[in-house]
PASEBA-1860 file (N, C-alpha, C; in nm, 3 decimals):
! residues 178
1> MHYQEIIS> -20.714/-11.601/6.771/-20.685/-11.647/6.637/-20.710/-11.532/6.539 ~ -20.613/-11.506/6.452/-20.624/-11.401/6.352/-20.722/-11.444/6.243 ~ -20.793/-11.347/6.186/-20.896/-11.381/6.087/-20.840/-11.461/5.971 ~ -20.715/-11.436/5.932/-20.657/-11.508/5.819/-20.641/-11.657/5.850 ~ -20.611/-11.690/5.974/-20.600/-11.831/6.014/-20.736/-11.901/6.004 ~ -20.840/-11.830/6.042/-20.975/-11.886/6.034/-21.012/-11.910/5.889 ~ -20.987/-11.813/5.804/-21.017/-11.829/5.662/-20.941/-11.947/5.605 ~ -20.812/-11.956/5.636/-20.730/-12.065/5.582/-20.776/-12.202/5.629
9> EYYPSGSP> -20.833/-12.208/5.748/-20.883/-12.336/5.801/-20.999/-12.390/5.717 ~ -21.084/-12.302/5.667/-21.205/-12.345/5.597/-21.201/-12.321/5.446 ~ -21.106/-12.242/5.400/-21.093/-12.208/5.259/-20.949/-12.231/5.216 ~ -20.916/-12.355/5.174/-20.777/-12.390/5.143/-20.719/-12.307/5.028 ~ -20.592/-12.274/5.042/-20.521/-12.200/4.937/-20.530/-12.276/4.805 ~ -20.544/-12.200/4.698/-20.549/-12.259/4.565/-20.685/-12.308/4.521 ~ -20.784/-12.304/4.610/-20.917/-12.351/4.571/-20.995/-12.236/4.508 ~ -21.083/-12.268/4.412/-21.164/-12.161/4.352/-21.251/-12.089/4.456
17> LRDIYMRH> -21.302/-12.164/4.555/-21.385/-12.100/4.656/-21.305/-11.998/4.737 ~ -21.181/-12.031/4.772/-21.099/-11.935/4.846/-21.078/-11.808/4.764 ~ -21.050/-11.825/4.635/-21.029/-11.708/4.549/-21.152/-11.618/4.547 ~ -21.269/-11.679/4.533/-21.394/-11.603/4.533/-21.414/-11.536/4.669 ~ -21.397/-11.615/4.774/-21.416/-11.564/4.910/-21.326/-11.444/4.938 ~ -21.197/-11.460/4.908/-21.101/-11.353/4.938/-21.128/-11.229/4.855 ~ -21.159/-11.247/4.729/-21.185/-11.129/4.645/-21.308/-11.054/4.693 ~ -21.414/-11.129/4.724/-21.537/-11.065/4.772/-21.513/-10.994/4.906
25> CRSVADLA> -21.460/-11.066/5.001/-21.444/-11.007/5.135/-21.345/-10.892/5.136 ~ -21.239/-10.900/5.055/-21.143/-10.789/5.047/-21.212/-10.665/4.989 ~ -21.296/-10.684/4.888/-21.369/-10.570/4.829/-21.462/-10.507/4.932 ~ -21.534/-10.590/5.007/-21.625/-10.540/5.111/-21.545/-10.467/5.218 ~ -21.433/-10.524/5.260/-21.349/-10.460/5.363/-21.298/-10.325/5.315 ~ -21.249/-10.321/5.192/-21.195/-10.195/5.139/-21.302/-10.086/5.133 ~ -21.422/-10.123/5.086/-21.529/-10.024/5.080/-21.569/-9.979/5.220 ~ -21.584/-10.072/5.312/-21.622/-10.036/5.449/-21.516/-9.946/5.513
33> LDIARSHN> -21.390/-9.976/5.491/-21.283/-9.891/5.546/-21.286/-9.752/5.483 ~ -21.310/-9.745/5.353/-21.320/-9.615/5.284/-21.436/-9.532/5.340 ~ -21.550/-9.596/5.359/-21.667/-9.527/5.413/-21.637/-9.479/5.555 ~ -21.578/-9.564/5.635/-21.547/-9.527/5.774/-21.454/-9.407/5.779 ~ -21.352/-9.406/5.692/-21.259/-9.292/5.687/-21.329/-9.166/5.640 ~ -21.404/-9.175/5.531/-21.465/-9.055/5.472/-21.575/-8.997/5.560 ~ -21.636/-9.080/5.645/-21.743/-9.034/5.733/-21.696/-9.015/5.878 ~ -21.566/-9.031/5.899/-21.509/-9.018/6.034/-21.586/-9.101/6.137
41> LSLDPDVI> -21.614/-9.226/6.100/-21.687/-9.313/6.191/-21.597/-9.355/6.305 ~ -21.652/-9.359/6.423/-21.573/-9.395/6.541/-21.568/-9.547/6.557 ~ -21.511/-9.612/6.455/-21.495/-9.757/6.456/-21.348/-9.789/6.435 ~ -21.300/-9.891/6.502/-21.161/-9.935/6.490/-21.141/-9.999/6.352 ~ -21.048/-9.947/6.271/-21.026/-10.004/6.138/-20.990/-10.153/6.141 ~ -20.920/-10.197/6.244/-20.885/-10.340/6.253/-21.009/-10.425/6.274 ~ -21.104/-10.375/6.351/-21.229/-10.449/6.374/-21.314/-10.448/6.246 ~ -21.316/-10.336/6.176/-21.388/-10.331/6.048/-21.331/-10.436/5.953
49> EEAAMLHD> -21.200/-10.440/5.943/-21.137/-10.536/5.851/-21.168/-10.680/5.892 ~ -21.153/-10.711/6.020/-21.181/-10.846/6.067/-21.326/-10.886/6.040 ~ -21.419/-10.798/6.073/-21.561/-10.828/6.052/-21.592/-10.846/5.904 ~ -21.536/-10.761/5.820/-21.560/-10.772/5.676/-21.499/-10.899/5.619 ~ -21.381/-10.935/5.665/-21.315/-11.055/5.613/-21.381/-11.183/5.662 ~ -21.456/-11.178/5.770/-21.520/-11.297/5.824/-21.672/-11.300/5.806 ~ -21.730/-11.196/5.747/-21.877/-11.189/5.742/-21.940/-11.305/5.667 ~ -21.871/-11.363/5.570/-21.925/-11.473/5.490/-21.862/-11.608/5.523
57> IGIFRTDA> -21.799/-11.621/5.637/-21.724/-11.742/5.670/-21.809/-11.869/5.660 ~ -21.940/-11.859/5.672/-22.026/-11.977/5.670/-22.066/-12.027/5.532 ~ -22.024/-11.962/5.425/-22.074/-12.004/5.293/-22.030/-12.143/5.253 ~ -21.916/-12.191/5.303/-21.865/-12.322/5.261/-21.959/-12.435/5.301 ~ -22.045/-12.413/5.399/-22.139/-12.517/5.442/-22.271/-12.514/5.364 ~ -22.280/-12.423/5.267/-22.405/-12.409/5.193/-22.398/-12.477/5.056 ~ -22.514/-12.498/4.999/-22.528/-12.559/4.868/-22.542/-12.446/4.765 ~ -22.428/-12.402/4.712/-22.425/-12.296/4.612/-22.315/-12.330/4.511
65> PSIHCHGT> -22.338/-12.433/4.429/-22.232/-12.480/4.340/-22.179/-12.376/4.243 ~ -22.259/-12.276/4.208/-22.212/-12.175/4.113/-22.095/-12.093/4.169 ~ -22.078/-12.094/4.302/-21.963/-12.025/4.363/-21.875/-12.127/4.438 ~ -21.884/-12.254/4.397/-21.799/-12.361/4.448/-21.825/-12.397/4.594 ~ -21.948/-12.375/4.640/-21.989/-12.416/4.774/-22.069/-12.545/4.759 ~ -22.020/-12.652/4.822/-22.082/-12.783/4.803/-22.127/-12.843/4.936 ~ -22.181/-12.758/5.021/-22.235/-12.805/5.148/-22.380/-12.846/5.130 ~ -22.450/-12.858/5.241/-22.588/-12.907/5.237/-22.691/-12.804/5.283
73> EPYLAHGV> -22.645/-12.696/5.341/-22.737/-12.596/5.398/-22.781/-12.496/5.292 ~ -22.899/-12.436/5.310/-22.943/-12.331/5.216/-22.851/-12.209/5.228 ~ -22.824/-12.147/5.113/-22.732/-12.033/5.112/-22.779/-11.922/5.206 ~ -22.908/-11.900/5.215/-22.961/-11.794/5.300/-22.914/-11.808/5.445 ~ -22.883/-11.930/5.487/-22.844/-11.956/5.625/-22.696/-11.929/5.652 ~ -22.621/-11.884/5.552/-22.475/-11.872/5.572/-22.437/-11.774/5.683 ~ -22.517/-11.672/5.706/-22.486/-11.577/5.812/-22.500/-11.639/5.951 ~ -22.609/-11.710/5.971/-22.633/-11.777/6.099/-22.529/-11.887/6.120
81> IGASLLRQ> -22.498/-11.961/6.014/-22.397/-12.066/6.021/-22.261/-12.006/6.057 ~ -22.226/-11.899/5.989/-22.097/-11.833/6.014/-22.087/-11.779/6.155 ~ -22.194/-11.718/6.203/-22.193/-11.663/6.340/-22.173/-11.774/6.441 ~ -22.240/-11.886/6.422/-22.226/-12.000/6.513/-22.082/-12.052/6.512 ~ -22.024/-12.064/6.395/-21.886/-12.109/6.382/-21.791/-12.013/6.453 ~ -21.808/-11.884/6.429/-21.721/-11.784/6.492/-21.733/-11.788/6.644 ~ -21.853/-11.806/6.694/-21.872/-11.816/6.839/-21.801/-11.940/6.894 ~ -21.811/-12.052/6.823/-21.742/-12.175/6.866/-21.591/-12.156/6.869
89> LGVDETVA> -21.540/-12.073/6.780/-21.396/-12.047/6.773/-21.351/-11.941/6.872 ~ -21.446/-11.881/6.944/-21.411/-11.781/7.043/-21.386/-11.642/6.987 ~ -21.431/-11.619/6.864/-21.418/-11.486/6.804/-21.510/-11.390/6.878 ~ -21.468/-11.266/6.889/-21.546/-11.165/6.959/-21.690/-11.160/6.907 ~ -21.784/-11.147/6.998/-21.926/-11.143/6.964/-21.958/-11.031/6.866 ~ -21.886/-10.921/6.873/-21.906/-10.810/6.780/-21.894/-10.856/6.635 ~ -21.794/-10.938/6.609/-21.768/-10.989/6.474/-21.869/-11.098/6.437 ~ -21.901/-11.185/6.532/-21.999/-11.291/6.507/-22.135/-11.231/6.468
97> RVAERHTG> -22.172/-11.124/6.536/-22.301/-11.059/6.506/-22.302/-10.999/6.365 ~ -22.190/-10.951/6.318/-22.183/-10.900/6.180/-22.216/-11.012/6.083 ~ -22.154/-11.128/6.103/-22.182/-11.243/6.015/-22.331/-11.278/6.020 ~ -22.386/-11.277/6.140/-22.525/-11.318/6.160/-22.626/-11.220/6.099 ~ -22.591/-11.093/6.089/-22.689/-10.989/6.057/-22.665/-10.915/5.925 ~ -22.574/-10.964/5.842/-22.542/-10.890/5.719/-22.626/-10.931/5.599 ~ -22.698/-11.041/5.608/-22.768/-11.096/5.492/-22.883/-11.004/5.448 ~ -22.889/-10.981/5.317/-22.988/-10.889/5.264/-22.967/-10.751/5.325
105> AGITREDI> -23.077/-10.688/5.359/-23.069/-10.561/5.433/-23.116/-10.588/5.576 ~ -23.089/-10.712/5.620/-23.139/-10.760/5.748/-23.264/-10.842/5.724 ~ -23.288/-10.938/5.813/-23.404/-11.025/5.801/-23.479/-11.023/5.934 ~ -23.608/-10.999/5.927/-23.688/-10.992/6.049/-23.751/-11.127/6.081 ~ -23.795/-11.140/6.205/-23.869/-11.259/6.248/-23.993/-11.276/6.159 ~ -24.059/-11.165/6.129/-24.178/-11.171/6.043/-24.142/-11.222/5.903 ~ -24.028/-11.176/5.847/-23.984/-11.226/5.717/-23.969/-11.379/5.720 ~ -23.907/-11.428/5.826/-23.883/-11.572/5.841/-24.015/-11.647/5.845
113> ETQNLPLP> -24.108/-11.596/5.923/-24.238/-11.663/5.939/-24.323/-11.655/5.813 ~ -24.339/-11.535/5.758/-24.430/-11.519/5.645/-24.375/-11.577/5.515 ~ -24.242/-11.579/5.501/-24.181/-11.631/5.378/-24.129/-11.774/5.396 ~ -24.151/-11.829/5.517/-24.105/-11.963/5.548/-23.956/-11.980/5.514 ~ -23.875/-11.885/5.560/-23.732/-11.887/5.532/-23.661/-11.993/5.616 ~ -23.557/-12.055/5.560/-23.486/-12.162/5.631/-23.386/-12.108/5.734 ~ -23.439/-12.038/5.833/-23.357/-11.979/5.940/-23.424/-12.005/6.074 ~ -23.343/-12.012/6.179/-23.404/-12.020/6.313/-23.485/-11.894/6.340
121> PGDYLPET> -23.595/-11.905/6.416/-23.674/-11.785/6.447/-23.586/-11.679/6.513 ~ -23.606/-11.555/6.474/-23.530/-11.446/6.534/-23.527/-11.326/6.442 ~ -23.473/-11.219/6.493/-23.450/-11.099/6.413/-23.302/-11.092/6.382 ~ -23.271/-11.080/6.255/-23.132/-11.071/6.209/-23.111/-10.938/6.137 ~ -23.145/-10.832/6.208/-23.129/-10.697/6.155/-23.000/-10.638/6.208 ~ -22.924/-10.570/6.122/-22.804/-10.504/6.173/-22.844/-10.392/6.269 ~ -22.783/-10.391/6.386/-22.818/-10.292/6.488/-22.705/-10.194/6.516 ~ -22.583/-10.244/6.530/-22.472/-10.155/6.563/-22.421/-10.086/6.437
129> LLEKLICY> -22.343/-9.983/6.455/-22.285/-9.911/6.341/-22.198/-10.006/6.257 ~ -22.120/-10.090/6.323/-22.036/-10.186/6.251/-22.121/-10.284/6.170 ~ -22.225/-10.338/6.230/-22.313/-10.432/6.160/-22.376/-10.365/6.038 ~ -22.420/-10.243/6.055/-22.483/-10.170/5.944/-22.381/-10.141/5.834 ~ -22.260/-10.103/5.871/-22.156/-10.069/5.774/-22.121/-10.190/5.687 ~ -22.098/-10.305/5.748/-22.060/-10.423/5.669/-22.180/-10.472/5.587 ~ -22.298/-10.469/5.643/-22.418/-10.506/5.569/-22.430/-10.419/5.443 ~ -22.412/-10.291/5.459/-22.423/-10.196/5.347/-22.314/-10.222/5.242
137> ADKFYSKS> -22.189/-10.229/5.284/-22.078/-10.247/5.190/-22.091/-10.379/5.113 ~ -22.141/-10.481/5.180/-22.156/-10.613/5.119/-22.250/-10.611/4.999 ~ -22.348/-10.525/5.001/-22.448/-10.524/4.894/-22.389/-10.481/4.760 ~ -22.273/-10.420/4.761/-22.215/-10.368/4.637/-22.126/-10.470/4.565 ~ -22.107/-10.588/4.625/-22.019/-10.688/4.565/-22.083/-10.825/4.568 ~ -22.086/-10.887/4.452/-22.138/-11.023/4.438/-22.022/-11.121/4.446 ~ -22.054/-11.247/4.469/-21.952/-11.351/4.466/-21.955/-11.425/4.332 ~ -22.027/-11.373/4.237/-22.034/-11.434/4.104/-22.023/-11.325/3.999
145> GDMRRKPL> -22.015/-11.368/3.874/-22.002/-11.272/3.765/-21.867/-11.204/3.767 ~ -21.864/-11.078/3.728/-21.736/-11.007/3.719/-21.685/-10.958/3.855 ~ -21.769/-10.964/3.955/-21.735/-10.929/4.094/-21.691/-10.783/4.111 ~ -21.717/-10.702/4.011/-21.687/-10.559/4.025/-21.796/-10.490/4.106 ~ -21.765/-10.371/4.154/-21.862/-10.296/4.233/-21.987/-10.268/4.150 ~ -22.102/-10.299/4.210/-22.230/-10.277/4.144/-22.271/-10.131/4.160 ~ -22.334/-10.074/4.058/-22.390/-9.940/4.074/-22.511/-9.943/4.169 ~ -22.540/-9.831/4.229/-22.648/-9.821/4.326/-22.781/-9.870/4.271
153> DRVRASIA> -22.815/-9.835/4.147/-22.944/-9.878/4.093/-22.955/-10.029/4.085 ~ -22.845/-10.096/4.056/-22.846/-10.243/4.051/-22.858/-10.302/4.191 ~ -22.793/-10.241/4.288/-22.805/-10.287/4.427/-22.950/-10.273/4.473 ~ -23.008/-10.157/4.448/-23.146/-10.132/4.491/-23.243/-10.230/4.423 ~ -23.223/-10.258/4.294/-23.310/-10.352/4.222/-23.298/-10.492/4.282 ~ -23.178/-10.530/4.318/-23.156/-10.662/4.379/-23.226/-10.672/4.515 ~ -23.214/-10.569/4.595/-23.277/-10.568/4.728/-23.430/-10.561/4.715 ~ -23.479/-10.487/4.617/-23.623/-10.469/4.599/-23.695/-10.602/4.572
161> RFGSASLA> -23.623/-10.700/4.519/-23.684/-10.831/4.493/-23.735/-10.895/4.623 ~ -23.681/-10.853/4.735/-23.719/-10.911/4.864/-23.825/-10.828/4.936 ~ -23.880/-10.729/4.867/-23.992/-10.653/4.921/-23.956/-10.510/4.956 ~ -24.062/-10.433/4.973/-24.044/-10.289/4.999/-23.981/-10.264/5.136 ~ -24.006/-10.350/5.234/-23.946/-10.330/5.366/-23.794/-10.348/5.360 ~ -23.748/-10.447/5.283/-23.604/-10.467/5.267/-23.541/-10.347/5.196 ~ -23.608/-10.299/5.093/-23.556/-10.183/5.020/-23.552/-10.061/5.111 ~ -23.653/-10.041/5.192/-23.654/-9.928/5.284/-23.538/-9.939/5.384
169> RFDTLHEI> -23.511/-10.060/5.432/-23.397/-10.079/5.524/-23.266/-10.046/5.454 ~ -23.252/-10.091/5.328/-23.130/-10.058/5.254/-23.119/-9.907/5.233 ~ -23.228/-9.843/5.194/-23.224/-9.699/5.169/-23.184/-9.622/5.295 ~ -23.226/-9.670/5.411/-23.184/-9.608/5.536/-23.033/-9.622/5.554 ~ -22.980/-9.740/5.525/-22.834/-9.760/5.533/-22.765/-9.666/5.433 ~ -22.821/-9.654/5.315/-22.760/-9.566/5.214/-22.758/-9.421/5.261 ~ -22.862/-9.377/5.328/-22.863/-9.240/5.381/-22.751/-9.219/5.483 ~ -22.723/-9.320/5.561/-22.617/-9.310/5.662/-22.479/-9.309/5.599
177> FS> -22.457/-9.394/5.498/-22.321/-9.418/5.449/-22.286/-9.359/5.313 ~ -22.383/-9.299/5.243/-22.350/-9.244/5.110/-22.287/-9.108/5.121
END
């Protein structure tokens, strides 16, 4: 199944959520593809695009009315939800893992335990180059407000709210991809 068919199944044409979803994911895909080209990354551009376009597939099941998501799950869980959905649909595990591991600058088992986060126990840190690339590119685009690319200082300030370990993980990604 092509990624566009999956998106259309859960994000109907003409809906405000689809517009937000497509604009955000297209921006993330374009940035990730630009970074991959400029850094000569040995990643398939088609896989980058698919992973970027599907990384947020789980948001429709979350409770985030400001971006037209009227589900019942906490927004933080959208990556795990999306990965589960992609696996059920038979999407390649490489892409499912991107959805699962892109949230924040990655989430550790310790983060889940100490902060009592609404996620199944586990480590959700980006490990592969593709996972790291989409995680990094995603931080520059919000699904609310003007949705334009955020400057680095704003991205870092946003990540810093989740602690110094999260910021250090982001800074490591920035060293790889800047």
